[in-house]
N, C-alpha and C positions, 0 to 999 in steps of 0.2 A: 677205925679210921685211922688215917694217916696224915701226918702234917708234913710238908716239905717247905724247906726255908731257902728263898731264892735272894741271893745279894744283886743290887744291881750296879753297874760302873758303866763309865763312859769315858771314850778318848776322843776329844773333840768333837763331841754331840754323835758319834759312833757308838752307840749304846749296846749293853750285854748284861742278860738276866745269867747269874752263875749259880748252878747248884752245887755244894761243896759235898753232898751227901748222898748219892745216888740210891741207897738204900731207903731212902725217905720216898721217892718218886713212887706214884701208883704201880702196881705189879706190872700193868700190860705196857708202860710205858718204859719199862727196863727191858722186859722179855721180848715185846714184839715189834718189828720195824715201822709197821704203820701206825702203831700206838706211840711210840715215839715221836713220829713226825707230826701228828695230830696234836700231841702234848705242846711240841715246839711252837707250832703254829697258835695254838689256843694262848700260851702265855706271851707270845711276843705281838699278838693282835693289839693295837693301838686303841680299840674301840670295845673290844670285848674283852681282853686280856689286860696284862699289865703292860706291854709295849716294849718293843727291843727289836733292833735289827739282828739279834741272834741269841740263840741259848748256848751256853757253855756248860757240859757237866763235866765235873773233876772226877775222874776215875782212876784206879789202882794202876801206878806205871808199871812196864814190863820190860823197860829197855833200860834203867838205871837211872831215870827221872826223878824228879821229887813229884810229879804228877802226870797224868795222862790227859789231855784235852779232848773230848768229844763235843763237835762244834756243829750245829745246825744254824741254817741260816733261817729267817723270819717265814719261808714258806714251808719250814721243816724237812728241806734237802740237807743231807749232811755238806760240809764243806771240809777243803784239806787243811786249810790253816788261817789265820787271821793275824796282821800285824797289831792292828789295836786290841782284838781279842786276846792275843798273847798278853800286852802291855796290862790289859787291865785284870787278868786272870793273875797275873804276876804281883800286882799289888794288892789284890783281895787275898792271896795266900798269906802274904806279909801282913797284911792289916789282922788277920785271924789268926796269925801267931803259928802257922802251919808249918813253917820252914824256919831256920836258922838262920839268922842274918837277914841278909837284903837279896839274896842272889836265888834264883829259881831256876830248876831245869825243869821244861816243858816237853814231856813227849806229844808228835803230833803225826797226822798221817803224812805228811812232808818232812818228818825226821825229828830229831831232837834239836831244842831251839833254847839257848842259855838267854835268860833275863834278868837285869838288874834293878832295882829300884834305888834310883841315884839321888834323892833326896827326902828328906824327912816330910812327911804329909803335911800340909798346911790346909785346914779346911777341907780336908778328905782329899786333897790333889797331890800329887807326887810326879816327880820327872822318871821315866822309866824308859830305859834302852834294852831294845830285845833284838837278838840275833835271828837274821831273816833266811841264812845259807844261801844256797847258790842261785843267781839269776841267769835264767838262759835268755837271750834277746834273738829273736828272728833275724835271719841275715837278708831278708826282702820285705818289700811292701804287701800287705795283702790285700787283694779284692774286696772293694767294700762299695758297692753300687749305691748305697743309702746316703754317702755321705757329699756335702757339697762339693764342687770341682776342686778347689784348692786344698782340700783334706785330704791325708794319707792313713794309713792305718799300719800297724807292725805289732806283731805277737810278742808278749812276754812270759816266762814262767817262774813265779817266785816260789814253788811248790803249790800252786794253784794258778789257773791260767786268766790270763789278760790279754785284751786287745786294746793299745794303745793308740789314741788319734791324735794326729797334730799336722800344722800347716796352716792354719786360719785363727781367725779371731774367736774367742769361746762364746762371746755374745751372741754370734751369728749361729750357732749350733744349737739344734734341740736336743739337748742329751737325753731326755727322756725318750723322744720319740725314736732317735737312732740307738739309744742304748737298749731299748725293749727289743727292737728286731735285730741288732747284731748279739745279743745276749746267747740266742739261741742258734747263732748261724756256725757254732761248733758244737758237737757232740758232747754232750755233758755240760754245756753251757757256758759262759766266760763272763769276767767282769771286764766293763767298759769304762777306760778313761778317756778323757779330751783334755789336752796339755796346751799350754800357751808358754815361750820363755818370757820371763822376767827379770832382766838385767843379772842374769846368772842364776836366778831362781827359776821356780815353775809355778804356774797357776794350773788348778785342776779342779775340774768336776768329774764325778764319778756316778755310773750305774753300776749298783753291784747285783751280781747273779743273785738271785733269790731274795733279794732285799731292796730293790729298787734303788732310787736316787737316795744317797746317804751325805751326812754331812762330812764326812771323812772316809777313808779308806786307806789302811796302812800298807797294807802290800801292794794297793794300786800305786801308793805312793813310790813304793820302791820300782815297780815294774815302771813307772813314768819316769823316774829319775835315771833307771838303766838305759831305758831307750833314748831317751834325751841325750845322755851321756854318749851313747854309740852313734849319734848324730852330730856330736861335737857341739851341742847347745850348752851343757853344762859341764861342770867337772867332775871330782869325786865325792865331793860333799855338798851336797844339795838342800836346800829350804824349798819344801814342796806347800805351796799356800791353798789348804783345801779348803771349802765354803765354811768349816767348824773352826778352822785354823790351823796353825804351821806346824809340819813334821819335818825332822831332821832326819836325811837317807845318806850314809855315808856308804861308798862302795869302794873295793878294794880287790885287785888280781890276786889270785892264790892258787897255785899249783895249775895254772890253766883256766881256773875258773872265775866268775866274777861273783864276790861275796859281799853281803848286804847287812848294814845295822840299822835299825827304826829307832828314833828317839823322840819323846814328846809327853805330855802331861796325860794322866791317867786321873780319873776322880771316882771317888766313892758316891753313889747318889742315897743308897739306903737298902733296907730289905723287907721282904714280907715273907709272912706264912699263909701258905694255903693248905686247907684242908679238905681231905678226900674220904669217900668211902665209895662203895659198889658202884653207885649211882654218879660219880664223878665230883666236880669240885663243889663244896659247901660253902667256903668263906674264903 
């Protein structure tokens, strides 16, 4: 029998299961791509599993970081990065005493990301800031026949792909219907955010690639802020109001690039031990 411990964290309702000991995973879920995807789908299922928007497996670093983040969305597909996932992983490592101090350097498919737990946890929650790297905003609007007449769309890349929708009232947009269709309009899929300016800040709803409608999206908030900045709707520091709460995005020009930082709360929910044998999950 094999027992794997999963810790559950959330950032504004965007929740993740975190495995700090990959050796405890069922052997097939370590070695085989299909089995890894199936394991992620199982544990993330909200009716037949534990429930989460994604699974993070902390792996041995190779590029000088403290940890490497292997992230899968709830549909089992791998993802390059996640702003809320980064912040949750950083807090988890600090909580478990696996790093010295409150700074964590995370290796992702999108590059190294420095994170900092900026407050002492209170009731399991702490303020966490994550470096999100370069943001690239498309120079022109993208065609999107699925949108109402007043809406426009522009791409942004935060290490993972986004399509940001703007130009209308959020309540008139069916983000689930539009998001489901636009998610697959790019090869490999994309996250879809709809935004509306709100007095120097942004209101946002999101359809996440591989997870569907979520309470918050960290990388999506960064993409939204960067697109809104390029349109002159906001400045360099932007409050992004997700359905689950507010994230702060800081944007700065550096060496010809636009660099982003993401801040907001992350919270520990709890932990669970799953026991496996050759037949699968026992408890």
